[in-house]
TORNU-389358 format. One record per residue: residue in one letter; x, y, z of N, C-alpha, C in turn. Coordinates in steps of 0.05 Angstrom, whole numbers, padded with zeros to 5 digits, always signed. Each point is the difference from the previous one (the first is absolute). Layout:
REM residues N
AXYZXYZXYZ
...
***
This chain:
REM residues 329
X+00012-00026-00004-00015+00028+00000+00019+00023+00008
X+00022-00001+00010+00016+00024+00004+00018+00004-00027
X+00004-00014-00013+00018-00008-00025-00023+00016-00019
X-00022-00010-00003-00023+00008-00013-00002+00035+00000
X-00008+00008+00028-00001+00025+00008+00025+00014-00012
X+00024+00000+00004+00028+00006-00006-00014-00001-00034
X+00003-00016-00017+00000+00011-00027-00024+00015-00014
X-00022-00005+00009-00019+00021+00005+00012+00034+00009
X+00001-00005+00017+00020+00031+00006+00021+00011-00016
X+00017-00021-00017+00017+00002-00012-00012+00012-00032
X-00025-00013-00005-00009+00006-00024-00010+00024-00002
X-00021+00011+00025-00010+00020+00003+00023+00027+00002
X+00026-00013+00005+00017+00034+00007+00002-00003-00027
X+00013-00024-00017+00010+00014-00023-00026+00009-00018
X-00021-00002+00003-00024+00007-00022+00005+00028+00012
X-00001+00004+00024-00008+00034+00006+00028+00013-00017
X+00024-00012+00010+00025+00016-00015+00000+00008-00033
X-00015-00026-00012+00003+00006-00030-00024+00016+00002
X-00012+00016+00015-00022+00012-00008+00011+00031+00015
X+00024+00005-00006+00015+00020+00008+00014+00017-00012
X-00002+00025-00009+00016+00016-00015+00023+00010+00020
X+00025-00003-00004+00027+00006+00019+00009+00025-00018
X+00020+00011+00019+00019+00018-00012+00018-00018-00019
X+00008-00020+00008+00028-00019-00017-00025+00000-00013
X-00022-00011-00014-00010-00002-00026-00005+00013-00009
X-00011+00024+00009-00003+00026-00019+00027+00005-00015
X+00017+00006+00014+00024+00004-00014+00012-00021-00011
X-00010-00022-00001+00014-00021-00024-00017+00011-00024
X-00018+00010-00005-00012+00006-00023+00003+00019-00007
X+00018+00017+00013+00008+00028-00010+00035+00002-00019
X+00003-00026+00005+00033-00003-00015-00001-00002-00025
X-00016-00011-00016-00008+00000-00029-00025+00025-00005
X-00003+00009-00031-00019+00017+00007-00025-00018+00000
X-00031+00013+00005-00023-00010-00003-00008+00007-00029
X-00007-00015-00017-00013-00007-00030-00031+00004+00006
X-00012+00023-00017-00026-00005-00003-00013+00004-00020
X-00023+00001-00010-00014+00014-00015-00026+00018+00007
X-00006+00012-00015-00024+00021+00010-00024-00017-00014
X-00020+00006+00016-00023-00028-00007-00021+00020-00005
X-00015-00019-00021-00023+00012-00013-00025+00002+00023
X-00014+00017+00011-00015+00006+00015-00024-00022-00003
X-00012+00000-00023-00018-00018-00003+00003-00028+00003
X+00022-00012-00001+00009-00023+00003-00001-00006+00029
X-00007+00015+00023+00005-00002+00026-00027-00008+00006
X+00003-00016+00014-00034-00013+00022+00009+00009+00027
X-00013+00032+00006-00010+00007+00023-00002-00024+00021
X-00011-00019-00002-00009-00015+00018+00029-00009+00015
X+00017+00002-00012+00025-00009+00016+00007+00015+00020
X-00006+00022-00001+00000+00024+00022-00012-00016+00028
X-00024-00011-00005-00014-00009+00027+00011-00031+00013
X+00013-00013-00019+00007-00023+00013+00029-00005+00025
X-00015-00003+00019+00016+00009+00025+00010-00034+00015
X+00019+00006+00018-00004-00037+00014+00029-00011-00003
X-00002-00022+00012+00030-00022-00003-00019-00019-00022
X+00028-00008-00019-00002-00015-00013-00030-00003-00026
X+00004+00026-00004-00011+00008-00024+00009+00004-00027
X-00019+00000-00023+00016+00000-00024-00014+00026-00015
X+00026+00019-00015-00011+00019-00011+00006-00009-00026
X-00027+00003-00021+00008-00008-00027+00003+00028-00017
X+00016+00003-00005+00008+00033-00016+00010-00018-00033
X+00006-00018-00002+00006-00019-00034-00011+00020-00019
X-00017+00011+00003-00009+00018-00027+00004+00029+00001
X+00022+00004+00012+00008+00021+00001+00025+00005-00027
X-00010+00026-00020+00017+00009-00021+00009+00028+00001
X+00023+00004-00013+00012+00019+00003-00004+00024-00016
X-00011+00023+00011+00002+00028-00011+00008+00000-00029
X-00018+00004-00020+00023+00008-00023+00019+00030-00002
X+00016-00015-00015+00021+00020+00000+00015+00015+00023
X+00002-00014+00016+00012-00003+00028+00025-00012+00006
X+00026+00014+00009+00023-00019+00000+00001-00018+00022
X+00016-00012-00003+00004-00022+00027+00022+00018+00017
X-00008-00005+00021+00010+00015+00039+00018-00012+00000
X+00027+00010+00011+00016-00013+00014+00018+00020+00024
X-00022-00012+00024+00002+00024+00023+00022-00009+00010
X+00019+00019+00001+00023-00003+00011+00005+00009+00031
X+00011-00014+00024+00015+00008+00019+00028+00015-00001
X+00001+00029+00007+00024+00003+00005+00008+00020+00026
X+00029+00001+00004+00005+00019+00023-00012+00030-00006
X-00018+00009+00020-00009+00025-00007+00019+00026-00003
X+00025-00004+00009+00020+00015-00003+00019-00002-00023
X-00016-00013-00018+00012-00008-00028-00018+00019-00016
X-00025+00009+00005-00019+00010-00016+00003+00031-00002
X-00013+00013-00017+00003+00026-00006-00015+00018+00024
X-00020-00011+00009-00018+00021+00019+00006-00010+00028
X+00022-00013+00004+00000-00007+00030+00015+00023+00018
X-00001+00024-00010+00006+00024+00020-00032+00005+00016
X-00021-00001-00018-00023+00000+00012-00020-00027+00023
X+00023-00019-00005-00011-00025+00015+00022-00013+00018
X+00012+00023+00015+00028-00018+00016-00008-00020+00018
X-00023+00002+00011-00006-00021+00024-00002-00026-00015
X+00004-00010-00031-00010-00024-00014+00026-00013+00004
X-00006-00028-00009+00024-00016-00006-00006-00020-00024
X-00022+00007-00014-00014-00018-00030-00013+00011-00011
X+00004+00002-00021-00014+00016-00025-00006-00025-00024
X-00033+00003-00008+00002-00016-00023-00011+00018-00025
X+00017-00009-00017-00010+00012-00034+00006-00016-00016
X-00013-00005-00029+00010-00009-00028+00016+00022-00012
X+00031-00013+00001+00020+00016-00018-00009+00015-00022
X-00015-00021-00014-00016+00000-00033-00024+00023+00006
X-00007+00003+00014-00031+00008-00001+00001+00023+00020
X+00016+00022+00006+00007+00015+00026-00025+00023-00019
X-00003+00001-00016-00020+00029-00015-00030-00012+00013
X-00005-00023+00000-00029-00013+00006+00000-00001+00028
X+00020-00016+00019+00000-00013+00024+00012+00015+00018
X-00003+00010+00018+00012+00017+00024+00023-00009+00020
X+00007+00014+00007+00028-00022+00019-00019+00005+00029
X-00006-00032+00010-00008+00003+00033+00019-00005+00017
X+00001+00020+00015+00020+00000+00027-00013-00012+00021
X+00018-00029+00015-00011-00011+00023+00029-00007+00012
X-00019+00006+00032+00026-00011+00024-00016-00030+00003
X+00022-00012-00008-00005-00034+00015+00018-00002+00015
X-00011-00019+00022+00018-00003+00021-00014-00021+00015
X+00019-00013+00020-00015-00031+00006-00025-00003+00014
X-00016+00018+00002-00027+00001+00014-00021+00010-00023
X+00004+00020-00026-00024+00011-00003+00016+00010-00030
X-00019+00004-00016+00010+00013-00029-00022+00029+00005
X+00010+00023-00008-00021+00028+00000+00019+00015-00024
X-00016+00007-00004-00002+00023-00029+00005+00035+00010
X+00021+00009-00022+00004+00023+00015-00009+00022-00027
X-00014-00012-00023-00011+00010-00019+00016-00008-00029
X-00008+00015-00023+00014-00006-00026+00006+00032-00012
X+00011-00007-00023+00013+00017-00018-00009-00005-00027
X-00007+00018-00014-00008-00008-00031+00028+00016-00007
X+00009+00000-00023+00023+00008-00015-00013+00029-00010
X-00030+00004-00008-00014+00021-00014+00003+00021+00025
X+00014-00009+00029-00004+00027+00018-00025-00014+00024
X-00028-00008-00009-00006-00004+00024-00001-00027+00020
X-00002+00012+00026+00009-00019+00016-00015+00004+00028
X-00009-00022+00013+00004-00003+00028+00018-00004+00022
X-00009+00016+00026+00025-00010+00023-00019+00003+00019
X+00010-00024+00016-00020-00002+00029+00023+00010+00023
X-00012+00019+00017+00003+00005+00025-00001-00025+00015
X-00016-00012+00004-00012-00024+00012+00001-00022-00021
X+00022-00016-00001-00005-00023-00013-00018-00019-00005
X-00008-00010-00019-00023-00014-00003+00007-00029+00000
X-00008-00019+00016+00006-00021+00008-00016-00026-00011
X+00008-00022-00016-00008-00011-00019-00001-00028+00001
X+00026-00007+00023+00006-00024+00004+00005+00001+00035
X-00005-00020+00014+00016-00006+00019+00015-00035-00002
X+00021-00005+00016+00011-00018-00002+00014-00016+00024
X-00013-00025+00005-00013-00026-00015-00029+00008+00002
X-00009+00001-00017-00034+00004-00018-00007-00026-00002
X-00026-00011+00017-00008-00024-00001-00031+00003-00012
X-00019-00024-00003-00020-00001-00010-00017+00011+00019
X-00023+00016+00001-00012+00008+00023+00003+00019+00006
X+00028+00008+00003+00009+00027+00007-00009+00026-00011
X+00004+00022+00017-00016+00022-00014+00018+00031+00015
X+00003+00021-00008+00017+00019+00016-00023+00033-00006
X+00003+00017+00007-00004+00020-00008+00023+00024+00000
X+00007+00018-00012+00013+00017+00008-00004+00032-00016
X+00005+00024+00014+00001+00025-00011+00020+00004-00023
X-00012+00024-00020+00021+00012-00018-00006+00030+00003
X+00021+00012-00016-00001+00021-00009+00024+00012-00026
X-00014+00010-00018+00013+00012-00021-00008+00027-00012
X+00025+00007-00022-00009+00022-00012+00005-00007-00031
X-00025+00004-00019+00010-00005-00026+00012+00025-00018
X+00011-00005-00018+00011+00025-00012-00001+00000-00033
X-00014+00018-00010-00007-00002-00028+00019+00000-00019
X+00022+00008+00013+00026+00008-00022+00025+00001+00023
X+00024-00002-00003+00015+00001+00012+00002+00012+00026
X-00010+00026+00001-00009+00019+00022-00024+00008+00010
X-00020-00003-00015-00028+00016-00004-00013-00025+00027
X-00010+00009+00021-00015-00022+00023-00033+00009-00020
X-00004-00028-00005-00028-00002-00005-00029-00003+00016
X+00017-00025+00027-00021-00002+00025+00019-00010+00016
X-00015-00003+00025+00001-00014+00028-00022-00017-00002
X+00016-00027+00010-00014-00020+00008+00006-00023+00023
X-00019-00003+00018+00007-00023+00018-00025-00021+00009
X+00006-00017+00010-00024-00024+00003+00009-00025+00012
X-00015-00022-00003+00013-00022+00015+00003-00020-00027
X+00020-00019+00008-00001-00024-00022-00006-00023+00019
X-00021-00018-00007+00000-00027+00016+00000-00023-00020
X+00023-00020+00007+00013-00021-00013-00019-00026+00017
X+00001-00014-00024-00012-00026+00010+00008-00021-00017
X+00012-00027+00016+00006-00023-00016-00025-00016-00001
X-00017+00002-00019-00028-00014+00004-00004-00026-00018
X+00025-00004-00014-00003-00030-00007+00034-00020-00009
X-00014-00019-00001+00032-00019-00009-00019-00029-00015
X+00019-00004-00022-00003-00021-00018+00014+00001-00030
X-00016-00011-00023+00007+00004-00019-00010+00017-00019
X+00014+00017-00018-00003+00011-00021+00008-00002-00023
X-00024-00002-00018+00003-00012-00027-00003+00022-00024
X+00025+00002-00014+00014+00021-00016-00005-00013-00030
X+00004+00020-00019-00004-00018-00025+00024-00019-00011
X+00025+00010+00018+00020-00019-00010+00009-00028+00025
X-00027+00000+00016-00002-00021+00018-00005+00004+00033
X+00005-00017+00019-00010-00001+00023+00022+00003+00022
X-00003+00021+00014+00018+00008+00023-00013-00005+00030
X+00010-00022+00003-00012-00005+00028+00017+00014+00022
X-00008+00000+00032+00013+00013+00015+00000+00029+00005
X-00021+00013-00016-00008+00031-00003-00015+00009+00019
X+00008+00029+00005-00008+00013+00024-00017+00018-00017
X-00020+00013+00007-00021+00022+00000+00003+00016+00020
X+00003+00033-00012+00002+00020+00022-00023+00016-00011
X-00006+00008+00020-00030+00026-00009+00015+00028+00011
X-00006+00022-00014+00010+00022+00013-00020+00023-00004
X-00012+00012+00024-00013+00026-00007+00005+00023+00015
X+00005+00018-00017+00015+00025+00010-00023+00020-00007
X-00003+00016+00022-00019+00022+00007+00019+00030-00007
X-00024+00021-00006+00019+00024-00007-00017+00031+00007
X+00011+00013+00015-00020+00022+00007-00011+00009-00015
X+00008-00001-00027-00007+00019-00023-00021-00016-00011
X+00003-00028-00001-00017-00023-00015+00011-00004-00021
X-00012-00018-00021-00011-00025+00014+00015-00014+00017
X-00010-00028+00001+00021-00029+00017+00014-00013-00033
X+00012-00011+00011+00020-00013-00023+00002-00029+00012
X-00001-00019-00018+00008-00031+00006+00014-00008-00013
X+00019-00021+00004+00017-00018-00009-00006-00030+00010
X+00008-00018-00024-00001-00026+00008+00029-00010-00011
X+00014-00013+00011+00028-00013-00011+00001-00032+00012
X+00010-00013-00024+00002-00028+00008+00030-00004-00005
X+00010-00008+00029+00033-00009-00002+00004-00028-00002
X+00021-00008-00014+00004-00028-00002+00020-00011+00023
X-00012-00018+00019+00020+00002+00016+00029-00019+00004
X-00003-00014-00025+00021-00014-00009+00027+00016-00005
X-00005+00023-00008+00014+00014-00012+00004+00035+00007
X-00013+00010+00019-00009+00028+00007-00009+00016-00015
X-00004-00008-00032-00013+00022-00019-00019-00001-00005
X-00013+00024-00006-00031+00012-00003-00004-00010-00027
X-00026-00022+00001-00009-00010-00025-00025+00010-00013
X-00012+00013+00011-00031+00014-00005-00007+00027+00013
X-00005+00017-00008-00006+00026+00017-00027+00013-00013
X-00013+00009+00015-00027+00022-00011-00005+00016+00018
X-00002+00028-00013-00004+00025+00022-00020+00009-00009
X-00016+00011+00015-00016+00030-00016+00006+00021+00018
X-00005+00021-00005+00002+00032+00008-00018+00016-00015
X-00023+00008+00013-00007+00016-00013-00016+00000-00034
X-00003-00025+00004-00012-00002-00033+00021-00015-00015
X+00031+00009+00007+00023-00011-00017+00010-00033+00005
X-00003-00012-00015+00008-00032+00004+00029-00011-00007
X+00012-00013+00016+00025-00008-00007-00003-00026+00000
X+00008-00015-00019+00006-00036-00006+00029-00007-00006
X+00008-00013+00013+00026-00009-00014+00003-00032+00013
X+00015-00020-00020+00000-00022+00012+00027-00014-00015
X+00013-00015+00019+00025-00016-00007-00003-00010-00028
X+00035+00007-00013+00004-00016-00030+00022-00016+00002
X+00001-00011+00029+00016-00021-00001-00014-00026+00007
X+00010-00021-00006-00009-00032+00011+00000-00003+00027
X-00016-00021+00008-00008-00007+00028+00024-00016+00008
X+00022-00006-00018+00019-00012+00015+00018+00012+00013
X+00015+00017-00018+00016+00021+00013+00009+00024-00021
X+00007+00024+00005+00004+00026-00015+00022+00008+00002
X+00019-00025+00015+00032+00013+00001+00008+00003-00034
X-00001-00029-00007+00011+00003-00029-00010+00014-00020
X-00027+00009+00005-00018+00012-00022+00009+00032+00002
X+00013+00003+00029+00013+00030+00002+00020+00000-00016
X+00021-00021-00001+00030-00002-00007-00001+00006-00025
X-00028-00012-00012+00004+00007-00032-00011+00023-00008
X-00008+00022+00014-00011+00028+00005+00021+00016+00000
X+00034-00012+00004+00018+00016+00011+00020-00005-00017
X+00024+00021-00009+00025-00006-00010+00024-00012+00015
X-00013-00003+00023+00025-00022+00012-00014-00011+00024
X+00018-00024+00007-00017-00013+00019+00019+00003+00021
X-00005+00000+00023+00001+00000+00025+00005-00025+00013
X+00021-00009+00021-00009-00018+00008+00025-00016+00018
X-00003-00012+00026-00028+00004+00013-00012+00025+00005
X-00019+00002+00011-00014+00032+00008+00009-00005+00031
X+00002-00024+00009+00003+00000+00036+00028-00011-00008
X+00021+00008+00012+00025-00012+00007+00008+00011+00022
X+00034-00008-00002+00014+00007+00028+00015+00026-00015
X-00004+00012-00017+00016+00021-00011+00011-00006-00025
X-00008-00021-00007+00022-00007-00023-00017-00009-00026
X-00004+00002-00026-00021+00008-00020+00006-00004-00025
X-00007-00008-00026+00005+00010-00025-00020+00019-00014
X+00003+00007-00012-00010+00022-00027+00003-00020-00021
X-00023-00010-00022+00003-00010-00019-00017+00022-00029
X+00016+00015-00014-00009+00012-00018-00017-00014-00024
X-00020+00004-00007-00020-00014-00023+00002+00017-00021
X+00007+00024+00003-00013+00018-00020+00027-00001-00025
X-00005+00021-00022+00023+00002-00015+00017+00018+00012
X-00007+00020+00018+00014+00022+00007+00018+00002+00019
X+00013+00010+00004+00031-00002+00016-00010+00013+00028
X+00010-00002+00020-00005+00003+00031+00023+00016-00001
X-00009+00031-00001+00022+00017+00010+00010+00011+00036
X-00022-00010+00022+00001-00002+00021-00014-00009+00022
X+00017-00004+00011-00023-00021+00026+00007+00018+00029
X-00031+00005+00015+00007+00016+00019-00017-00017+00022
X+00003-00005+00029-00011-00010+00019-00007+00028+00018
X-00025-00001+00013-00010+00020+00013-00015-00013+00035
X-00001+00016+00014-00018-00012+00024-00023+00013+00000
X-00015-00001+00018-00024+00006+00001+00000+00036+00002
X+00026+00005+00008-00001+00034+00002+00008+00004-00029
X+00016-00001-00011+00003-00001-00027+00030+00010-00004
X+00013-00013+00024+00032+00001+00000+00015-00014-00019
X+00017+00001-00006+00009-00024-00020+00025-00009+00015
X-00011-00032-00011+00019-00021+00019+00029-00012-00015
X+00013+00001+00017+00031-00015-00014-00005-00027-00014
X+00005-00007-00025-00006-00024-00007+00027-00009-00019
X+00001-00021-00002+00021-00010-00017-00007-00014-00030
X+00005+00006-00024-00012-00011-00020+00029-00012-00019
X-00014-00021-00002+00013-00017-00014-00007-00026-00029
X+00011+00008-00019-00011-00009-00022+00002-00029-00011
X-00021-00015+00003+00001-00030-00011+00006-00009-00027
X-00020+00020-00014-00005-00006-00027-00005+00024-00011
X+00001+00011-00024-00015+00025-00006-00020+00006+00008
X-00019-00017-00003-00030+00007+00011-00010-00012+00031
X+00026-00009+00018-00009-00008+00020+00020+00013+00020
X-00006+00017+00032+00006+00007+00012+00002-00011+00029
X+00019-00004+00022+00004-00005+00021-00002+00025+00020
X-00009-00002+00016-00007+00027+00019+00014-00013+00030
X+00011+00015+00008+00007-00012+00033+00004+00022+00016
X-00014+00006+00022-00011+00010+00018+00006-00003+00027
X+00017+00016+00023-00006-00002+00031-00026+00007+00007
X-00017+00004-00009-00034+00011+00009-00005-00012+00020
X-00010+00018+00026-00014-00008+00019-00020-00017-00009
X-00021-00011+00019-00026-00010+00002-00018+00019-00010
X-00028+00002-00026-00008+00021-00001-00010+00006-00029
X-00015+00013-00014-00013+00001-00025+00023+00025-00017
X+00001-00015-00022+00013+00023-00015-00008+00000-00029
X+00014+00023-00022-00008+00006-00026+00020-00006-00018
X+00004-00007-00022+00019-00003-00016-00019+00017-00026
X+00023+00014-00017-00004+00019-00015+00017-00009-00018
X-00008+00000-00030+00010-00019-00016-00009+00019-00028
X+00022+00014-00010-00002+00023-00015+00017-00017-00024
X-00018+00005-00023+00010-00007-00038+00012+00025-00009
X+00011-00011-00029+00009+00012-00018-00022+00015-00014
X-00026-00003-00002-00010+00023-00008-00014+00019+00022
X+00016-00006+00024-00003+00027+00023-00032-00013+00008
X-00012-00029-00006-00024-00004+00013+00013-00014+00027
X-00018+00000+00024+00007-00014+00028-00019-00015+00010
X+00003-00024+00019-00018-00013+00011+00012-00004+00034
X-00024+00002+00013+00004-00001+00031-00011-00028+00006
X+00017-00016+00012-00007-00031+00013+00003+00006+00030
X-00005-00014+00015-00005-00007+00032+00005-00022+00009
X+00020-00001+00021+00013-00030+00011+00004+00008+00028
X+00001-00025+00014-00004-00002+00025+00029-00015+00011
X+00014+00009+00018+00029-00010+00018-00012-00016+00016
X+00010-00022+00004-00011-00020+00027+00031-00011+00012
X+00011+00008+00012+00024-00028+00007-00007-00013+00018
***
């Protein structure tokens, strides 16, 4: 009987852990870009938003891509390496698409061991928002059935200097579902559904629904509504692993992304690599040793302390890529 009870306890514990979004899991999903399509709203079944609970299934296999929209490659980089860092010096991570900065804003976050909060965003056109009281989107660890509410306050700018409004309110975030999500490319098991409601003193309220793959830490489906404006995006990666697919989209292959400080860069393009630099989260250049193995393959040696770093690779056509890696000794 005791053995049976122990087995039941272990199974219960493992099930609870599987239904948890941790900081380490979330960060593992930021190592490579998150690739997604902009969805056609007519193809989305809004009844999926009402499916809550454990061991549920969300069937979004009928999603289609919006015509004439590019595939988005959302990339995480150190905020200090971005052009608008001076506005958001309290942040450590920024998301953006290097090829679509005309359409997609730089989003600035502070991600630490217990939470993810937004400090605002900046469009290259100049309009932006800055949070004086940051907007909390996640807590870590976040388990199925948990919820929290936090306050925020921000200033909106219509261009680089003109204030258009001040806003404040609350954000309530709930882990409302866990189960299987079916997308056009296949099924994803062990998926979390996170619901967010943001109130606004100027009105109206806004809602967001995000499905996270708890095997990879990546967002795989997103639906939001704000004053009648809808946003729909879904993963363009397979349900097995997005790492290889991400490598196909990059000019160079960094391996491994988690190491003791020694790794390799393999240049897959016809362009010559002209410069390689490594930065810490504060944007400071780190000492590295670069050795050429073959014409298109380099060995990087470092004495870096444990932590997260970014490598910037500059090519002969002056284009560049930024990739992230972790040192664990």
